[in-house]
KENUZA-217760 format. One record per residue (C-alpha): residue number from 0; z, x, y. Coordinates in nm, 4 decimals. Layout:
<lokes>
+-----+----------+----------+----------+
: num :       up :     east :    north :
+-----+----------+----------+----------+
: NUM :        Z :        X :        Y :
...
+-----+----------+----------+----------+
</lokes>
This chain:
<lokes>
+-----+----------+----------+----------+
: num :       up :     east :    north :
+-----+----------+----------+----------+
:   0 :   1.0390 :  -0.4419 :   3.0749 :
:   1 :   0.9434 :  -0.3270 :   2.7256 :
:   2 :   1.2433 :  -0.2861 :   2.4808 :
:   3 :   1.3887 :   0.1027 :   2.4491 :
:   4 :   1.3529 :   0.3269 :   2.1459 :
:   5 :   1.3315 :   0.6313 :   2.2417 :
:   6 :   1.1017 :   0.8874 :   2.0052 :
:   7 :   1.3631 :   0.9965 :   1.7325 :
:   8 :   1.1420 :   1.3837 :   1.7699 :
:   9 :   1.1401 :   1.3833 :   2.1412 :
:  10 :   1.5184 :   1.3753 :   2.1757 :
:  11 :   1.5451 :   1.7981 :   2.0777 :
:  12 :   1.2079 :   1.8929 :   2.0169 :
:  13 :   0.9828 :   2.0983 :   2.1687 :
:  14 :   0.7977 :   1.9162 :   2.5036 :
:  15 :   0.4233 :   2.0481 :   2.6132 :
:  16 :   0.5936 :   2.2464 :   2.8925 :
:  17 :   0.7560 :   2.4586 :   2.5867 :
:  18 :   0.4370 :   2.4353 :   2.3885 :
:  19 :   0.2242 :   2.5683 :   2.7147 :
:  20 :   0.5407 :   2.8602 :   2.8075 :
:  21 :   0.5199 :   3.0042 :   2.4548 :
:  22 :   0.1081 :   2.9450 :   2.4814 :
:  23 :   0.1102 :   3.1588 :   2.7575 :
:  24 :   0.3618 :   3.4454 :   2.6637 :
:  25 :   0.0648 :   3.4917 :   2.3841 :
:  26 :  -0.1633 :   3.5398 :   2.6005 :
:  27 :  -0.0040 :   3.7807 :   2.8176 :
:  28 :   0.1340 :   3.9785 :   2.5103 :
:  29 :  -0.3046 :   4.0362 :   2.4678 :
:  30 :  -0.2740 :   3.8988 :   2.1164 :
:  31 :  -0.5038 :   3.6172 :   2.1485 :
:  32 :  -0.5861 :   3.3181 :   2.3957 :
:  33 :  -0.4329 :   3.0215 :   2.2086 :
:  34 :  -0.6418 :   2.6126 :   2.3553 :
:  35 :  -0.3973 :   2.3311 :   2.3317 :
:  36 :  -0.6337 :   2.1023 :   2.1123 :
:  37 :  -0.5363 :   1.7784 :   2.1958 :
:  38 :  -0.5959 :   1.3979 :   1.9765 :
:  39 :  -0.7121 :   1.1057 :   2.2010 :
:  40 :  -0.7297 :   0.7723 :   1.9616 :
:  41 :  -0.5376 :   0.5598 :   1.8461 :
:  42 :  -0.6945 :   0.5092 :   1.5184 :
:  43 :  -0.4415 :   0.5139 :   1.1742 :
:  44 :  -0.7305 :   0.7210 :   0.9237 :
:  45 :  -0.7886 :   0.9559 :   1.2061 :
:  46 :  -0.4757 :   1.0045 :   1.2949 :
:  47 :  -0.4381 :   1.0661 :   0.9140 :
:  48 :  -0.6427 :   1.3490 :   0.9117 :
:  49 :  -0.5252 :   1.4804 :   1.2004 :
:  50 :  -0.1295 :   1.4367 :   1.1100 :
:  51 :  -0.1755 :   1.6114 :   0.7650 :
:  52 :  -0.4119 :   1.8888 :   0.9709 :
:  53 :  -0.1641 :   2.0454 :   1.1697 :
:  54 :   0.1253 :   2.0236 :   0.8492 :
:  55 :  -0.1190 :   2.2251 :   0.6056 :
:  56 :  -0.2345 :   2.4523 :   0.9316 :
:  57 :   0.1355 :   2.4890 :   1.0789 :
:  58 :   0.0059 :   2.3489 :   1.4287 :
:  59 :   0.1561 :   2.1175 :   1.6098 :
:  60 :  -0.0109 :   1.7349 :   1.6927 :
:  61 :  -0.0814 :   1.7257 :   2.1072 :
:  62 :  -0.1558 :   1.3255 :   2.0597 :
:  63 :  -0.2848 :   1.1249 :   2.3763 :
:  64 :  -0.2999 :   0.8059 :   2.4443 :
:  65 :  -0.5837 :   0.6804 :   2.7293 :
:  66 :  -0.4797 :   0.3949 :   2.9466 :
:  67 :  -0.7527 :   0.1552 :   2.8288 :
:  68 :  -0.6205 :   0.2520 :   2.4559 :
:  69 :  -0.2472 :   0.1777 :   2.5463 :
:  70 :  -0.0291 :   0.0099 :   2.8607 :
:  71 :   0.2067 :  -0.1804 :   2.9121 :
:  72 :  -0.0108 :  -0.5414 :   2.8272 :
:  73 :  -0.1174 :  -0.3101 :   2.4664 :
:  74 :  -0.4941 :  -0.2200 :   2.5893 :
:  75 :  -0.7659 :  -0.2460 :   2.3376 :
:  76 :  -0.5119 :  -0.1159 :   2.0072 :
:  77 :  -0.2245 :  -0.3813 :   2.0844 :
:  78 :  -0.0221 :  -0.1269 :   2.1534 :
:  79 :   0.2485 :  -0.0056 :   2.4612 :
:  80 :   0.3648 :   0.3531 :   2.4540 :
:  81 :   0.7105 :   0.2749 :   2.2607 :
:  82 :   0.5347 :   0.1016 :   1.9559 :
:  83 :   0.2510 :   0.3786 :   2.0321 :
:  84 :   0.4916 :   0.6410 :   1.9262 :
:  85 :   0.6548 :   0.4602 :   1.6722 :
:  86 :   0.2924 :   0.3816 :   1.4883 :
:  87 :   0.2237 :   0.7413 :   1.4811 :
:  88 :   0.6031 :   0.9035 :   1.3727 :
:  89 :   0.5122 :   0.6140 :   1.0658 :
:  90 :   0.2096 :   0.7152 :   1.0607 :
:  91 :   0.2903 :   1.0652 :   0.9685 :
:  92 :   0.6105 :   1.0142 :   0.7540 :
:  93 :   0.3100 :   0.8414 :   0.5342 :
:  94 :   0.1553 :   1.1894 :   0.5793 :
:  95 :   0.4029 :   1.3913 :   0.4696 :
:  96 :   0.4222 :   1.5614 :   0.8902 :
:  97 :   0.8434 :   1.6215 :   0.9587 :
:  98 :   0.7955 :   1.8287 :   1.2573 :
:  99 :   0.7671 :   1.7355 :   1.6240 :
: 100 :   0.5165 :   1.5620 :   1.7863 :
: 101 :   0.3672 :   1.6653 :   2.1288 :
: 102 :   0.2841 :   1.2801 :   2.3597 :
: 103 :   0.0491 :   1.2636 :   2.6691 :
: 104 :  -0.0753 :   0.9803 :   2.9028 :
: 105 :  -0.4967 :   1.0656 :   2.9520 :
: 106 :  -0.6422 :   0.8942 :   3.2391 :
: 107 :  -0.3372 :   0.7808 :   3.3647 :
: 108 :  -0.4588 :   0.6190 :   3.7516 :
: 109 :  -0.5283 :   0.3215 :   3.9485 :
: 110 :  -0.8655 :   0.0913 :   3.7861 :
: 111 :  -0.9190 :   0.2744 :   3.5527 :
: 112 :  -0.8987 :  -0.0053 :   3.3694 :
: 113 :  -1.1932 :  -0.2010 :   3.4513 :
: 114 :  -1.0304 :  -0.5105 :   3.5050 :
: 115 :  -0.8496 :  -0.4115 :   3.7204 :
: 116 :  -1.0701 :  -0.3464 :   4.0210 :
: 117 :  -1.0462 :  -0.6555 :   4.1191 :
: 118 :  -0.7224 :  -0.5378 :   4.2308 :
: 119 :  -0.5993 :  -0.4621 :   4.5148 :
: 120 :  -0.4728 :  -0.0499 :   4.5674 :
: 121 :  -0.1064 :  -0.1460 :   4.5570 :
: 122 :  -0.1321 :  -0.4495 :   4.3157 :
: 123 :  -0.2869 :  -0.1412 :   4.0793 :
: 124 :  -0.0469 :   0.1180 :   4.1887 :
: 125 :   0.2390 :  -0.0623 :   4.0560 :
: 126 :   0.1641 :  -0.1446 :   3.7086 :
: 127 :   0.0365 :   0.1979 :   3.6678 :
: 128 :   0.4121 :   0.3242 :   3.7656 :
: 129 :   0.5159 :   0.0423 :   3.5097 :
: 130 :   0.3411 :   0.2221 :   3.2741 :
: 131 :   0.4756 :   0.5415 :   3.3743 :
: 132 :   0.8200 :   0.4455 :   3.3434 :
: 133 :   0.7142 :   0.3254 :   2.9735 :
: 134 :   0.5673 :   0.6091 :   2.9034 :
: 135 :   0.9157 :   0.8434 :   2.9394 :
: 136 :   1.0662 :   0.6173 :   2.7697 :
: 137 :   0.8059 :   0.6453 :   2.5071 :
: 138 :   0.8689 :   1.0056 :   2.5245 :
: 139 :   0.5578 :   1.1392 :   2.6743 :
: 140 :   0.6065 :   1.4850 :   2.8046 :
: 141 :   0.2529 :   1.5337 :   2.9611 :
: 142 :   0.0675 :   1.2977 :   3.1728 :
: 143 :  -0.3061 :   1.2834 :   3.4056 :
: 144 :  -0.2546 :   1.1535 :   3.6914 :
: 145 :  -0.5818 :   1.0831 :   3.7415 :
: 146 :  -0.7072 :   0.9665 :   4.1066 :
: 147 :  -1.0375 :   0.9412 :   4.0857 :
: 148 :  -1.1244 :   0.5784 :   4.0228 :
: 149 :  -1.1185 :   0.3368 :   4.2879 :
: 150 :  -1.2557 :  -0.0167 :   4.3930 :
: 151 :  -1.6373 :  -0.0900 :   4.4593 :
: 152 :  -1.4905 :  -0.1181 :   4.8744 :
: 153 :  -1.3315 :   0.2724 :   4.9059 :
: 154 :  -1.6228 :   0.4202 :   4.8069 :
: 155 :  -1.8360 :   0.6595 :   5.0056 :
: 156 :  -2.1772 :   0.8168 :   4.8774 :
: 157 :  -2.0697 :   0.6675 :   4.5538 :
: 158 :  -1.7619 :   0.8553 :   4.5603 :
: 159 :  -1.4331 :   0.8654 :   4.6232 :
: 160 :  -1.3043 :   1.0500 :   4.9828 :
: 161 :  -1.1303 :   1.4063 :   4.8122 :
: 162 :  -0.8247 :   1.3021 :   5.0068 :
: 163 :  -0.8036 :   0.9627 :   4.8520 :
: 164 :  -0.8212 :   1.1128 :   4.5072 :
: 165 :  -0.5091 :   1.3649 :   4.6482 :
: 166 :  -0.3020 :   1.1174 :   4.8264 :
: 167 :  -0.3241 :   0.9237 :   4.4377 :
: 168 :  -0.2542 :   1.1672 :   4.2623 :
: 169 :   0.0712 :   1.2924 :   4.4604 :
: 170 :   0.2245 :   0.9579 :   4.4543 :
: 171 :   0.2009 :   0.9342 :   4.0850 :
: 172 :   0.3581 :   1.2479 :   4.0530 :
: 173 :   0.6664 :   1.2031 :   4.2778 :
: 174 :   0.6941 :   0.8451 :   4.1131 :
: 175 :   0.7339 :   0.9943 :   3.7598 :
: 176 :   0.9781 :   1.3134 :   3.9052 :
: 177 :   1.1986 :   1.0527 :   4.0535 :
: 178 :   1.1650 :   0.7762 :   3.7392 :
: 179 :   1.1708 :   1.1973 :   3.5739 :
: 180 :   1.5369 :   1.2719 :   3.7522 :
: 181 :   1.6513 :   0.8654 :   3.7353 :
: 182 :   1.6020 :   0.9415 :   3.3402 :
: 183 :   1.7419 :   1.2861 :   3.3097 :
: 184 :   1.4921 :   1.4120 :   3.0824 :
: 185 :   1.3046 :   1.7529 :   3.1203 :
: 186 :   0.9982 :   1.8629 :   3.2775 :
: 187 :   0.6647 :   1.6504 :   3.2791 :
: 188 :   0.3188 :   1.8880 :   3.2250 :
: 189 :   0.1383 :   1.7877 :   3.4569 :
: 190 :  -0.2732 :   1.7017 :   3.4618 :
: 191 :  -0.4902 :   1.6656 :   3.7802 :
: 192 :  -0.8267 :   1.5843 :   3.8275 :
: 193 :  -1.1837 :   1.4476 :   3.6182 :
: 194 :  -1.4738 :   1.4682 :   3.4855 :
: 195 :  -1.5710 :   1.1689 :   3.5891 :
: 196 :  -1.8595 :   1.1103 :   3.7956 :
: 197 :  -1.6790 :   0.8919 :   4.1216 :
: 198 :  -1.4235 :   1.1383 :   4.1309 :
: 199 :  -1.6205 :   1.3910 :   4.2749 :
: 200 :  -1.4913 :   1.6524 :   4.1408 :
: 201 :  -1.8170 :   1.7316 :   3.9786 :
: 202 :  -1.9109 :   2.0650 :   4.2072 :
: 203 :  -1.7059 :   2.4092 :   4.2252 :
: 204 :  -1.6436 :   2.3245 :   4.6498 :
: 205 :  -1.5340 :   1.9387 :   4.5780 :
: 206 :  -1.2820 :   2.1046 :   4.2809 :
: 207 :  -1.1434 :   2.3708 :   4.5484 :
: 208 :  -1.1190 :   2.1011 :   4.8263 :
: 209 :  -0.8917 :   1.8869 :   4.5989 :
: 210 :  -0.6714 :   2.1520 :   4.5121 :
: 211 :  -0.6031 :   2.2113 :   4.8245 :
: 212 :  -0.4904 :   1.9076 :   4.9234 :
: 213 :  -0.3134 :   1.8252 :   4.6197 :
: 214 :  -0.1774 :   2.2625 :   4.7258 :
: 215 :  -0.0903 :   2.1123 :   5.0922 :
: 216 :   0.0655 :   1.7399 :   4.9592 :
: 217 :   0.3291 :   1.9160 :   4.6637 :
: 218 :   0.4552 :   2.1303 :   5.0375 :
: 219 :   0.4387 :   1.8716 :   5.2001 :
: 220 :   0.5995 :   1.5874 :   4.9935 :
: 221 :   0.8760 :   1.8922 :   4.8504 :
: 222 :   0.7535 :   1.8516 :   4.4751 :
: 223 :   0.7460 :   2.2018 :   4.4252 :
: 224 :   0.8875 :   2.1525 :   4.1393 :
: 225 :   0.6395 :   1.9605 :   3.9842 :
: 226 :   0.4561 :   2.1204 :   3.6514 :
: 227 :   0.0821 :   2.1129 :   3.7584 :
: 228 :  -0.0636 :   2.2977 :   3.3676 :
: 229 :  -0.3744 :   2.1494 :   3.3694 :
: 230 :  -0.6683 :   2.1214 :   3.5928 :
: 231 :  -1.0118 :   1.8526 :   3.4691 :
: 232 :  -1.3290 :   1.9323 :   3.5805 :
: 233 :  -1.7004 :   1.8201 :   3.5849 :
: 234 :  -1.8659 :   2.1330 :   3.3500 :
: 235 :  -2.1758 :   1.9298 :   3.2268 :
: 236 :  -2.1219 :   1.7642 :   2.8749 :
: 237 :  -2.2561 :   1.4642 :   2.7936 :
: 238 :  -2.2229 :   1.2998 :   2.4729 :
: 239 :  -2.5562 :   1.1014 :   2.4451 :
: 240 :  -2.6510 :   0.9127 :   2.1073 :
: 241 :  -2.9694 :   1.1473 :   2.0223 :
: 242 :  -3.2642 :   0.8977 :   1.8246 :
: 243 :  -3.4036 :   1.1648 :   1.4839 :
: 244 :  -3.7127 :   1.0579 :   1.3996 :
: 245 :  -3.6777 :   1.2151 :   1.0638 :
: 246 :  -3.4113 :   1.0720 :   0.9391 :
: 247 :  -3.4431 :   0.7494 :   1.1446 :
: 248 :  -3.0710 :   0.6812 :   1.2713 :
: 249 :  -2.9036 :   0.8360 :   1.5824 :
: 250 :  -2.6024 :   1.1426 :   1.5950 :
: 251 :  -2.4075 :   1.1451 :   1.8933 :
: 252 :  -2.5063 :   1.5104 :   2.0385 :
: 253 :  -2.2621 :   1.7010 :   2.3065 :
: 254 :  -2.5396 :   1.8124 :   2.5764 :
: 255 :  -2.4947 :   2.0072 :   2.8961 :
: 256 :  -2.2084 :   2.2144 :   2.8593 :
: 257 :  -2.2082 :   2.5117 :   3.1188 :
: 258 :  -1.9713 :   2.8431 :   3.0185 :
: 259 :  -1.9736 :   2.9657 :   3.3144 :
: 260 :  -1.8802 :   2.7037 :   3.4909 :
: 261 :  -1.5459 :   2.7081 :   3.3275 :
: 262 :  -1.5065 :   3.0778 :   3.4623 :
: 263 :  -1.5594 :   2.9797 :   3.8236 :
: 264 :  -1.4020 :   2.6906 :   3.8102 :
: 265 :  -1.1412 :   2.9450 :   3.6439 :
: 266 :  -1.1216 :   3.1679 :   3.9775 :
: 267 :  -1.1374 :   2.8718 :   4.2601 :
: 268 :  -0.8146 :   2.7332 :   4.0197 :
: 269 :  -0.6251 :   3.1336 :   4.0545 :
: 270 :  -0.6193 :   3.0891 :   4.3974 :
: 271 :  -0.3900 :   2.7633 :   4.4169 :
: 272 :  -0.1770 :   2.9290 :   4.1412 :
: 273 :   0.1884 :   2.9737 :   4.1554 :
: 274 :   0.4963 :   3.0099 :   3.8615 :
: 275 :   0.5046 :   2.5900 :   3.8275 :
: 276 :   0.1059 :   2.4988 :   3.9219 :
: 277 :  -0.0742 :   2.6771 :   3.6652 :
: 278 :  -0.3904 :   2.4927 :   3.7013 :
: 279 :  -0.5143 :   2.5718 :   3.3372 :
: 280 :  -0.8389 :   2.4437 :   3.3009 :
: 281 :  -0.9029 :   2.1412 :   3.0404 :
: 282 :  -1.2353 :   2.0150 :   2.9099 :
: 283 :  -1.2825 :   1.6342 :   2.8344 :
: 284 :  -1.5519 :   1.5447 :   2.5888 :
: 285 :  -1.5584 :   1.8726 :   2.4175 :
: 286 :  -1.6423 :   1.6118 :   2.1098 :
: 287 :  -1.9499 :   1.8255 :   1.9373 :
: 288 :  -1.9149 :   2.1266 :   2.0839 :
: 289 :  -2.0722 :   2.4139 :   1.9235 :
: 290 :  -1.7971 :   2.7204 :   1.7587 :
: 291 :  -1.9607 :   2.9204 :   2.0801 :
: 292 :  -1.8965 :   2.6898 :   2.3438 :
: 293 :  -1.4709 :   2.6564 :   2.1432 :
: 294 :  -1.4734 :   3.0955 :   2.1982 :
: 295 :  -1.6371 :   3.0850 :   2.5942 :
: 296 :  -1.3099 :   2.7972 :   2.6741 :
: 297 :  -1.0831 :   3.0575 :   2.5003 :
: 298 :  -1.2171 :   3.3271 :   2.6893 :
: 299 :  -1.2587 :   3.1758 :   2.9836 :
: 300 :  -0.8453 :   3.0791 :   3.0150 :
: 301 :  -0.8879 :   2.7080 :   2.9483 :
: 302 :  -0.6093 :   2.5386 :   2.8407 :
: 303 :  -0.6663 :   2.1937 :   2.6217 :
: 304 :  -0.9373 :   2.0642 :   2.4993 :
: 305 :  -0.9203 :   1.7188 :   2.4492 :
: 306 :  -1.0799 :   1.5303 :   2.1700 :
: 307 :  -1.1355 :   1.1717 :   1.9819 :
: 308 :  -1.5327 :   1.0123 :   1.9039 :
: 309 :  -1.5605 :   1.2947 :   1.6886 :
: 310 :  -1.2895 :   1.1852 :   1.4668 :
: 311 :  -1.3229 :   0.8652 :   1.4644 :
: 312 :  -1.6866 :   0.8641 :   1.4328 :
: 313 :  -1.6519 :   0.9191 :   1.0708 :
: 314 :  -1.4623 :   0.6502 :   0.9418 :
: 315 :  -1.6752 :   0.3647 :   1.1301 :
: 316 :  -2.0076 :   0.5410 :   0.9992 :
: 317 :  -1.8442 :   0.5532 :   0.5958 :
: 318 :  -1.7445 :   0.2237 :   0.6475 :
: 319 :  -2.1183 :   0.1108 :   0.7964 :
: 320 :  -2.2303 :   0.2927 :   0.4487 :
: 321 :  -1.9848 :   0.1369 :   0.1961 :
: 322 :  -2.1101 :  -0.2284 :   0.3421 :
: 323 :  -2.3964 :  -0.1963 :   0.1859 :
: 324 :  -2.3387 :  -0.1261 :  -0.1139 :
: 325 :  -2.0738 :  -0.3698 :  -0.0979 :
: 326 :  -2.3652 :  -0.6468 :  -0.0047 :
: 327 :  -2.5450 :  -0.4860 :  -0.2825 :
: 328 :  -2.3306 :  -0.5003 :  -0.5996 :
: 329 :  -2.2280 :  -0.8789 :  -0.4379 :
: 330 :  -2.5518 :  -0.9977 :  -0.4723 :
: 331 :  -2.6636 :  -0.8928 :  -0.7492 :
: 332 :  -2.2901 :  -1.0464 :  -0.8836 :
: 333 :  -2.3534 :  -1.3496 :  -0.7206 :
: 334 :  -2.0439 :  -1.3050 :  -0.5333 :
: 335 :  -2.1214 :  -1.2691 :  -0.1374 :
: 336 :  -1.9130 :  -1.5494 :  -0.0405 :
: 337 :  -1.6576 :  -1.2364 :  -0.1374 :
: 338 :  -1.8417 :  -1.0262 :   0.1726 :
: 339 :  -1.6229 :  -0.8539 :   0.4119 :
: 340 :  -1.8811 :  -0.8592 :   0.6973 :
: 341 :  -1.7497 :  -0.5704 :   0.8436 :
: 342 :  -2.0855 :  -0.5190 :   1.0438 :
: 343 :  -2.1182 :  -0.8376 :   1.1695 :
: 344 :  -1.7328 :  -0.8885 :   1.2796 :
: 345 :  -1.7515 :  -0.5863 :   1.4792 :
: 346 :  -2.0729 :  -0.6638 :   1.6394 :
: 347 :  -1.9847 :  -0.9627 :   1.7756 :
: 348 :  -1.6990 :  -0.8552 :   1.8993 :
: 349 :  -1.8498 :  -0.5348 :   2.0828 :
: 350 :  -2.0989 :  -0.8294 :   2.2420 :
: 351 :  -1.7721 :  -0.9845 :   2.4363 :
: 352 :  -1.6996 :  -0.6926 :   2.6018 :
: 353 :  -2.0165 :  -0.5455 :   2.7381 :
: 354 :  -1.7568 :  -0.2264 :   2.9501 :
: 355 :  -1.7368 :  -0.0859 :   2.6126 :
: 356 :  -2.1152 :  -0.0091 :   2.5028 :
: 357 :  -2.3482 :  -0.1142 :   2.8104 :
: 358 :  -2.3957 :   0.2779 :   2.9692 :
: 359 :  -2.4218 :   0.4276 :   2.5972 :
: 360 :  -2.7534 :   0.2313 :   2.5717 :
: 361 :  -2.9225 :   0.4553 :   2.3668 :
: 362 :  -3.3130 :   0.5439 :   2.4380 :
: 363 :  -3.5237 :   0.3524 :   2.1861 :
: 364 :  -3.8808 :   0.3811 :   2.1042 :
: 365 :  -3.8208 :  -0.0060 :   1.9740 :
: 366 :  -3.6333 :  -0.2195 :   2.1773 :
: 367 :  -3.7029 :  -0.2674 :   2.5401 :
: 368 :  -3.4393 :  -0.4525 :   2.7265 :
: 369 :  -3.4728 :  -0.8417 :   2.8770 :
: 370 :  -3.3356 :  -0.8628 :   3.2595 :
: 371 :  -3.0426 :  -1.0345 :   3.3051 :
: 372 :  -2.7313 :  -0.8874 :   3.0538 :
: 373 :  -2.7502 :  -0.7536 :   2.7807 :
: 374 :  -2.6927 :  -0.8551 :   2.4273 :
: 375 :  -2.5387 :  -0.6463 :   2.1526 :
: 376 :  -2.7879 :  -0.8447 :   1.8662 :
: 377 :  -3.1151 :  -0.7761 :   2.0977 :
: 378 :  -3.1095 :  -0.4397 :   1.9706 :
: 379 :  -3.2335 :  -0.2973 :   1.6306 :
: 380 :  -3.0187 :  -0.2475 :   1.2860 :
: 381 :  -3.0204 :   0.1540 :   1.3940 :
: 382 :  -2.9365 :   0.0931 :   1.7734 :
: 383 :  -2.6648 :  -0.1631 :   1.6914 :
: 384 :  -2.4966 :   0.0814 :   1.3468 :
: 385 :  -2.5396 :   0.3619 :   1.6153 :
: 386 :  -2.3112 :   0.1363 :   1.9162 :
: 387 :  -2.0967 :   0.0371 :   1.6483 :
: 388 :  -1.9884 :   0.4297 :   1.5158 :
: 389 :  -1.9923 :   0.5408 :   1.8845 :
: 390 :  -1.8200 :   0.2876 :   2.0142 :
: 391 :  -1.6645 :   0.0685 :   1.7578 :
: 392 :  -1.3306 :   0.2337 :   1.8287 :
: 393 :  -1.3036 :  -0.0018 :   2.0703 :
: 394 :  -1.2670 :  -0.3152 :   1.9059 :
: 395 :  -1.2089 :  -0.2956 :   1.5786 :
: 396 :  -0.8273 :  -0.2432 :   1.5896 :
: 397 :  -0.8695 :  -0.6230 :   1.7035 :
: 398 :  -0.7522 :  -0.8688 :   1.4000 :
: 399 :  -1.0998 :  -0.9488 :   1.3129 :
: 400 :  -1.2137 :  -0.5934 :   1.2671 :
: 401 :  -0.8988 :  -0.4782 :   1.0989 :
: 402 :  -0.9429 :  -0.8071 :   0.8385 :
: 403 :  -1.2935 :  -0.7591 :   0.7617 :
: 404 :  -1.2437 :  -0.3792 :   0.8021 :
: 405 :  -0.9597 :  -0.3420 :   0.4603 :
: 406 :  -1.1591 :  -0.6691 :   0.3268 :
: 407 :  -1.3848 :  -0.4096 :   0.3056 :
: 408 :  -1.1934 :  -0.0826 :   0.1514 :
: 409 :  -0.9926 :  -0.3448 :  -0.1374 :
: 410 :  -1.4134 :  -0.4409 :  -0.2387 :
: 411 :  -1.4821 :  -0.0774 :  -0.2469 :
: 412 :  -1.2052 :  -0.0467 :  -0.4760 :
: 413 :  -1.2197 :  -0.3460 :  -0.7303 :
: 414 :  -1.6084 :  -0.3290 :  -0.7727 :
: 415 :  -1.5770 :   0.0765 :  -0.8611 :
: 416 :  -1.7431 :   0.1645 :  -0.5751 :
: 417 :  -1.4970 :   0.4726 :  -0.4836 :
: 418 :  -1.1636 :   0.4542 :  -0.5820 :
: 419 :  -0.9821 :   0.5890 :  -0.2770 :
: 420 :  -1.1577 :   0.4985 :  -0.0029 :
: 421 :  -0.9226 :   0.6182 :   0.2515 :
: 422 :  -0.7783 :   0.8976 :   0.1501 :
: 423 :  -1.2022 :   1.0323 :   0.1349 :
: 424 :  -1.2154 :   0.9406 :   0.4750 :
: 425 :  -0.9456 :   1.1397 :   0.5721 :
: 426 :  -1.0002 :   1.3890 :   0.4240 :
: 427 :  -1.3114 :   1.4256 :   0.5600 :
: 428 :  -1.2099 :   1.4281 :   0.8998 :
: 429 :  -0.9124 :   1.6107 :   0.8576 :
: 430 :  -1.1741 :   1.8905 :   0.6461 :
: 431 :  -1.4272 :   1.8739 :   0.9522 :
: 432 :  -1.3516 :   1.8193 :   1.2104 :
: 433 :  -0.8939 :   1.8315 :   1.2579 :
: 434 :  -0.8870 :   2.1900 :   1.0494 :
: 435 :  -1.2326 :   2.3891 :   1.2306 :
: 436 :  -1.0691 :   2.2799 :   1.5719 :
: 437 :  -0.7577 :   2.4070 :   1.4816 :
: 438 :  -0.9221 :   2.7523 :   1.3796 :
: 439 :  -1.1487 :   2.7893 :   1.6360 :
: 440 :  -0.8516 :   2.7366 :   1.9749 :
: 441 :  -0.5910 :   2.9124 :   1.7567 :
: 442 :  -0.3816 :   2.6953 :   1.7658 :
: 443 :  -0.2939 :   2.7811 :   1.3863 :
: 444 :   0.0461 :   2.8791 :   1.2809 :
: 445 :   0.2905 :   2.7894 :   1.5545 :
: 446 :   0.5708 :   2.5157 :   1.3627 :
: 447 :   0.7481 :   2.7689 :   1.2931 :
: 448 :   0.6865 :   3.0176 :   1.5770 :
: 449 :   0.8102 :   2.7908 :   1.8939 :
+-----+----------+----------+----------+
</lokes>
């Protein structure tokens, strides 16, 4: 078991349950309709931008760790829950933020990690429960009980049966409640459902059947006191790499969002709501939503919006652009042996993890995929750059990639390309993404009110 090092901020600080209750009071007063902004990444500079932005806006950082990202085996970040909390607290101190931080688990459930799909269901559930214990010990106060992933042999018409999803969700919540009682900690704000296609919760009817099975199961298992604050479903959002012929580059775009579907889902959730089961709609894949979309989520009473890629992509995009400048200056000076090789290192590590990027291969008129397993080195350079920017966060924490990035940043300073590259990245993310999102979702000026 991981050595316990309790989150010092969690001992007397607001939890997700406190934050939800406070926002519901604001809504009841008819003043505003705030929606919680959750940051779902582990990158140092992006986290510093988040913490600095929250300090500036008077907001409370809500940081959610995915099961792929942070887990008992380290995840792609190399961090367990306890070490992740320690890291964020250190970054907060370095950023001058001394307020509360709310930690949570995003997509906690069996078979979320692709390699686990070879395991039996009992093995996968035992591993998840081990992570639940570590999450609670680390100070997580929000837990997404995601039962929507399964083994291929469990699928019917490419989807898991709704009852399997509900039973898995209930088993996770029941275990979490038992551990919460054993550890003598306060209420956990649970999140249920998923936007993923395999889960089958892609239609209002599917969501209705799921919530009916879930609420019935909560009564049968005597879990009526468990707080189900958030519910996730598919609203048509899709992240897609779009090729702009005019600029010759790719941009990540958000398409397919159906705001009217949020209203329909909210009406369905209303049938099952109670004092402890609020089922506030949660929007995943919120990245690159328009201000109008954000306003629609508030209007329809959404509870939380999760953000990730739009706050990690700026760093990778800048690093690639800076590496071209680095290479040009080193070549001119005859010092190419001092190059960081950041891009090459990232490509090498992405090529070893096809599962991180294969389903996001963009359509490209200049590329014809060969039969068999593709290699990222088969793509045109502009496609490779797009995949690094969009999916590079999954390998950037690897020691070789980290070392290459640090060498690049140091070279930028020594070559006179830019004096403060790390601060430039933090400032860009904070100014262009963090602060606008906090304002759009009315999450500013909360620090002194909760």
